[in-house]
C-alpha positions as CSV (number, residue, x, y, z in Angstrom):
1,X,-30.0,3.0,-13.0
2,X,-30.6,6.8,-13.1
3,X,-27.7,9.0,-14.3
4,X,-25.1,6.3,-13.5
5,X,-26.3,5.8,-9.9
6,X,-27.4,2.5,-8.6
7,X,-30.1,2.1,-6.0
8,X,-28.8,0.5,-2.8
9,X,-31.0,-2.5,-3.3
10,X,-29.6,-3.1,-6.8
11,X,-25.9,-2.9,-6.0
12,X,-23.9,-5.5,-7.8
13,X,-21.8,-8.1,-5.9
14,X,-18.5,-6.6,-4.8
15,X,-15.8,-6.7,-7.4
16,X,-12.4,-6.8,-5.7
17,X,-10.5,-6.1,-9.0
18,X,-12.6,-2.9,-9.6
19,X,-12.3,-1.8,-6.0
20,X,-8.6,-2.2,-5.9
21,X,-8.1,-0.6,-9.4
22,X,-10.3,2.4,-8.5
23,X,-8.5,2.9,-5.2
24,X,-5.4,3.8,-7.3
25,X,-7.2,6.6,-9.2
26,X,-5.3,9.4,-7.4
27,X,-1.9,7.8,-7.9
28,X,-2.6,7.3,-11.6
29,X,-3.9,10.8,-12.0
30,X,-0.9,12.3,-10.3
31,X,1.5,10.4,-12.6
32,X,-0.6,11.3,-15.7
33,X,-0.5,14.9,-14.7
34,X,3.3,14.7,-14.4
35,X,3.5,13.1,-17.9
36,X,1.0,15.4,-19.7
37,X,1.5,18.6,-17.7
38,X,-2.2,19.3,-18.5
39,X,-5.2,18.5,-16.3
40,X,-7.6,17.7,-19.2
41,X,-5.1,15.5,-21.0
42,X,-4.2,13.7,-17.7
43,X,-7.9,13.0,-17.1
44,X,-8.2,11.6,-20.6
45,X,-5.1,9.5,-20.1
46,X,-6.4,8.0,-16.8
47,X,-9.8,7.3,-18.4
48,X,-8.2,5.5,-21.3
49,X,-6.0,3.6,-18.8
50,X,-9.0,2.3,-16.9
51,X,-10.9,1.5,-20.1
52,X,-8.0,-0.6,-21.3
53,X,-7.5,-2.2,-17.9
54,X,-11.1,-3.2,-17.5
55,X,-11.2,-4.6,-21.1
56,X,-8.1,-6.6,-20.5
57,X,-8.7,-7.6,-16.9
58,X,-8.7,-11.3,-18.0
59,X,-5.0,-10.8,-18.8
60,X,-4.3,-9.7,-15.3
61,X,-2.8,-12.4,-13.2
62,X,-4.5,-12.6,-9.8
63,X,-2.0,-12.1,-6.9
64,X,0.4,-9.9,-8.9
65,X,0.8,-6.2,-8.4
66,X,-2.2,-4.4,-9.9
67,X,-0.6,-1.0,-9.3
68,X,2.4,-1.9,-11.5
69,X,0.1,-3.4,-14.1
70,X,-2.0,-0.2,-14.2
71,X,1.0,2.0,-14.4
72,X,2.4,0.0,-17.3
73,X,-0.9,0.5,-19.1
74,X,-0.8,4.2,-18.4
75,X,2.8,4.6,-19.6
76,X,2.1,2.5,-22.7
77,X,-0.9,4.6,-23.5
78,X,1.1,7.8,-23.0
79,X,3.9,6.6,-25.3
80,X,1.4,5.6,-28.0
81,X,-0.2,9.0,-27.8
82,X,3.1,10.7,-28.0
83,X,4.1,8.6,-31.0
84,X,0.8,9.3,-32.7
85,X,1.0,13.0,-32.0
86,X,4.4,13.2,-33.4
87,X,3.1,11.8,-36.7
88,X,0.0,14.0,-36.8
89,X,0.1,17.2,-38.8
90,X,-0.3,20.3,-36.6
91,X,-3.0,22.7,-37.8
92,X,-4.3,25.7,-35.8
93,X,-6.4,28.7,-36.3
94,X,-4.2,31.7,-35.6
95,X,-7.2,34.0,-34.9
96,X,-8.4,31.5,-32.2
97,X,-4.9,31.4,-30.7
98,X,-4.7,35.2,-30.6
99,X,-8.2,35.4,-29.1
100,X,-7.3,32.9,-26.4
101,X,-4.1,34.8,-25.6
102,X,-6.0,38.1,-25.3
103,X,-8.7,36.4,-23.1
104,X,-6.0,35.5,-20.5
105,X,-5.7,39.2,-19.7
106,X,-3.0,40.4,-17.3
107,X,-1.8,37.0,-16.3
108,X,1.5,37.8,-18.1
109,X,3.2,34.5,-18.7
110,X,1.8,32.5,-15.8
111,X,-0.3,29.5,-16.8
112,X,-3.9,29.2,-15.4
113,X,-4.0,26.0,-13.5
114,X,-6.9,23.7,-12.8
115,X,-7.9,22.9,-9.2
116,X,-6.3,19.4,-9.6
117,X,-3.0,20.9,-10.7
118,X,-3.0,23.3,-7.8
119,X,-3.7,20.5,-5.3
120,X,-0.9,18.4,-6.7
121,X,1.5,21.4,-6.7
122,X,0.5,22.2,-3.1
123,X,1.3,18.6,-2.2
124,X,5.0,19.0,-3.1
125,X,7.3,21.6,-1.9
126,X,7.6,24.3,-4.5
127,X,11.4,23.9,-4.8
128,X,11.2,20.2,-5.1
129,X,8.4,20.4,-7.7
130,X,10.4,22.9,-9.7
131,X,13.5,20.7,-9.5
132,X,11.5,17.6,-10.5
133,X,10.1,19.5,-13.5
134,X,13.5,20.5,-14.7
135,X,14.7,16.9,-14.8
136,X,14.8,15.2,-18.2
137,X,11.6,13.2,-18.7
138,X,13.4,9.8,-18.5
139,X,14.8,10.6,-15.1
140,X,11.7,12.4,-13.9
141,X,9.5,9.3,-14.7
142,X,11.8,6.9,-12.9
143,X,12.3,9.1,-9.8
144,X,8.5,9.8,-9.6
145,X,7.6,6.1,-9.8
146,X,10.1,5.2,-7.2
147,X,9.9,8.0,-4.7
148,X,6.3,9.2,-5.0
149,X,4.5,6.1,-6.2
150,X,6.8,3.8,-4.3
151,X,7.1,1.1,-7.0
152,X,9.9,-1.4,-6.8
153,X,12.8,-1.3,-9.3
154,X,11.4,-4.4,-11.0
155,X,7.9,-2.9,-11.2
156,X,9.3,0.4,-12.7
157,X,11.3,-1.7,-15.2
158,X,8.0,-3.4,-16.3
159,X,6.1,0.0,-16.4
160,X,8.8,1.7,-18.5
161,X,9.8,-1.4,-20.4
162,X,13.5,-1.0,-19.7
163,X,16.0,-3.2,-17.9
164,X,16.2,-3.0,-14.1
165,X,19.8,-1.7,-14.4
166,X,18.6,1.2,-16.5
167,X,15.9,1.9,-13.9
168,X,18.6,2.0,-11.2
169,X,20.8,4.2,-13.3
170,X,18.0,6.7,-14.1
171,X,16.9,6.9,-10.5
172,X,20.5,7.4,-9.3
173,X,21.2,10.1,-12.0
174,X,17.9,11.8,-11.4
175,X,18.4,11.9,-7.7
176,X,21.9,13.3,-8.2
177,X,20.5,16.0,-10.4
178,X,17.9,16.8,-7.8
179,X,20.6,17.1,-5.1
180,X,22.4,19.6,-7.3
181,X,19.2,21.5,-8.0
182,X,18.2,21.6,-4.3
183,X,21.6,22.4,-2.8
184,X,20.2,25.6,-1.4
185,X,17.5,23.6,0.5
186,X,19.3,21.1,2.8
187,X,16.1,19.7,4.3
188,X,15.0,18.5,0.8
189,X,18.5,17.2,-0.2
190,X,18.7,14.7,2.7
191,X,15.8,12.7,1.2
192,X,17.6,12.1,-2.1
193,X,21.1,11.4,-0.7
194,X,20.8,7.6,-0.6
């Protein structure tokens, strides 16, 4: 193996688990980006999710929903990081912060986005994205998993570790808030009036 590439004649036997798991990379990254709101942190979160999934693949039950299983790992990893971060003491170098702020130049309050963030943003209508971003995180997660990732209510309940009734409530309330936010854009509202 040279720099992580395998020669064609030394390719391993196909691994259906790995193939199916890696096919979900974009979906997991999109959700990680919504959770972290930072491209680098999203990449780290997805990498940790795959690392944990491949280490625990023996615990995966063949024939069940791999997508829901991976999303559960992603959300649990995110929650653990948030909890650990809340406990961590925040230290920063004020000179480095000032230098970074000055290096941004004339951007004046707009964040510099990575190509991945720009691509994701372009995939959603600007008004819909803004409305989704304004939702409280509990509603945003549930609506995203249902309407973008198309997970079932039961799968969302497993991912978020909450009862199915709570999932239904969060999706309903989240969609209702989206309808209120998007009342000026009727073509977007019709999707969320269910």
